[in-house]
N, C-alpha and C positions, 0 to 999 in steps of 0.2 A: 504286396500285391495290390494295401489300398492308396499304397502311395499314389503306384501306375494311375493309380482308378484316379484318382485324384485325378492326377494334370491331363490323360485324358476330355476327364469333364470341361473342363476348364481353357483346353486350347479347343476343344469343338463351339463348345459358348460362344469364344470368343471370336470364335472364324463366323460363324449360323449368324451367328451378332456381327461385323465389317463385313459379310458376302450382304446380309439386309441391307446395312449402312452405305454400300455401294449405287445398291438402285433408289433407296429416300434422297442423298445429299443432290442437294440443287444445285453446287460447288462442285464442277468436274476437278478443279485441285484434291478438293476434297476425298471424293470418289477416288481419285487414283492413290491416293494416300493408305483412303478406307479396303484400298483390293491387294494394295501393298501386307497392311496388317494380314490380311485373310492370308497374302500366301503365307508369311511367315509361322501363323496357325498349323496352318494345311504339314507346312514342315515339319512341327514337333510331334501333329501327329503323323509323321509317314517315321520318328525316330522309333516313336516304343509302339511302330508294330518291327520293327528292326530292320524300316527300308533304307538306312544311309544315303542310299544314292540321288533315289527318290530325291528327298529333303534336299541333298546336296545342289539337285537337278534347281530344284525351285525355288533356293535362295539367287543360284550365282545367275539360275537362265533369262529365269517371270524376273524379278526384282532386284535384278544387276543390268538388265535390258528390255527389257519387256516394259513393265511398268515406268522404270526410267523413264525413260523413252519415250511412252505417251504423253508423260508428265508435260517435258518440253514442250511435244503438235502441241498438247493444250494450252501452256504458257506463255509459245510465243505463234500459233498463228492467231490467240487473238477470236474464239470461231464465236459465233450466235449460234449458242443454243437453246436463242427463246423464237430462231423459224423452228431450224431444226424442231423444237414438240410440237408447234403448228400442228406439224404432222399428224399428230399419237394416233387423234383419238379416228382419224384415216384409215390406220393401215393397223387397230386395234385388230377392230376382230380374223384375223391373218394369226396376231399373233398372238390371241385368244387360240386359235386354232391349234398353230403349233408347243407353244405351251399345254397343253392338251392332251395329242401326241408325243409331249414326250415324260406326260407324269401317268399317261398308262403302259411305256415304255416300261418306268420310272421300280412302276405297280409291279408286272411281270421277271422286274430282273430281281426286286426281295422275295418276290411271291416263285420263284424257280428252285431253295430250297421246299419249298412245302409240297407244289409238288412230284420234287422227283429226287428223297436228302443221304438220297446213296450215289449224284451223280461226280460230288465234291472228293472223293472220297477217291475216287477212276481214272482224274487225272493228276495231269507226271507234274509232279514238282521239280526242276531243274535246280537241284543248288545242291553243292559240290559238298559231300561233308567236313566239316572244322572250315572255311574257308567263311568268310562275310560275306554279305550282298550282296555290301564294289565284287570284289572278283570272282562269286560268284557272275557276275552278271558282267566280267571280263568275259573271263575263260568260255563263255558263252554264246557272247557277239564274235569273236575272234575264233573260233573251231570253229562252230557249227556254219553262226552265218556269216562270217566274218564276210564273203560275197554281195550278199548281204543290205551290209551295216558300211564295205567303201560304195557300192552303188546309190543309198540311198546319201550317202558325202559328196560324187559327183555332184548328185541332178541338184541337191543342193548349193553343191560351188558355182556349176552354170545358170543355175535362178538365180545368185546372186548375180554375178556376169552382169546377165542380162540386166539386172534394173536398174544399175549402173549403166548400163551402155540406151535406156530406153532413152531411163532419164538425166543424162547431158549432156547439155546444147551447150553451143561455146553462141557469143558472143560477137556481135561481127566490132570492127573497130579497137578489138583491142591489142596489145603485143602480148606473144608469149614467144619467152625461148623456148629454141628446137635445136635437143641438145644433137642429133646427127645433120645438120645442116650446120654448123661450129663445126664439129669434128670434122667435115669431109668440104667446107672452105678452101680456096687456093690462096697466094700469093696473090695473083691477079683479081684475085677477087677481095679478099676482103681489105686492099689497098686503092688509091688512084692518086695519081701525081696531076696536078695537074699547074701552068705553068701561067701564073701573076704579072700580066700588063705591070708594065711597072708606073708608079702610083694610079691604081684601078684597084681592088675587092673583090675577092670570090666569092659574098651576094648581090647572086644577079637584082640589076636596074640598080644597085648602088651609086652614089656618087661622089667618083676619088677625093678623097680624105686632102684636101686647104693650109698647104704649105705657108709657114706667119714666114711670114718681110722678116729678111734677118737690121734690126735696131745698130741705125750711125754708131 
């Protein structure tokens, strides 16, 4: 128990520190690296809670895709962050208002158990006895919520295809291979027979080749 509590305080302290550094860091690349460290520590906290599936999602999805994507975008686009920070003072009142609303919501969530202490005992726990967290989630998703799960996957697939179609731009004057046109060609369209006159050339406006005179 003491070892579990020690790991909890270690992961929690590192997670809070790295989260603060994400905001404080002036270099955007360093901010993304601290964000990756935050995800790792949050995954450790999920493992301590027995939610290994959520920990795996944080490592594979957020660290392996989202954070690395942010890092490559920041490094390749060379965004001028000095220009972006220029409007910080202008948008500060709106940011403070949104932050205040979030703080009030967090206080209400944390004080909810104080207002109604028995509300947590009334919630049903969809956990299969004798199964791991991942197996229990899989059984619930693919039995009770299978249509919602497949519908969400279909929506994400359509959104991905739509984003590719909207952002795909073909440059004019660039030769591209067309497999359908190659398979549909016939001998009449694939080749042409040209009769070249004697001493002439297939290149238009080309002068005939000079024949050297015989040496006596």
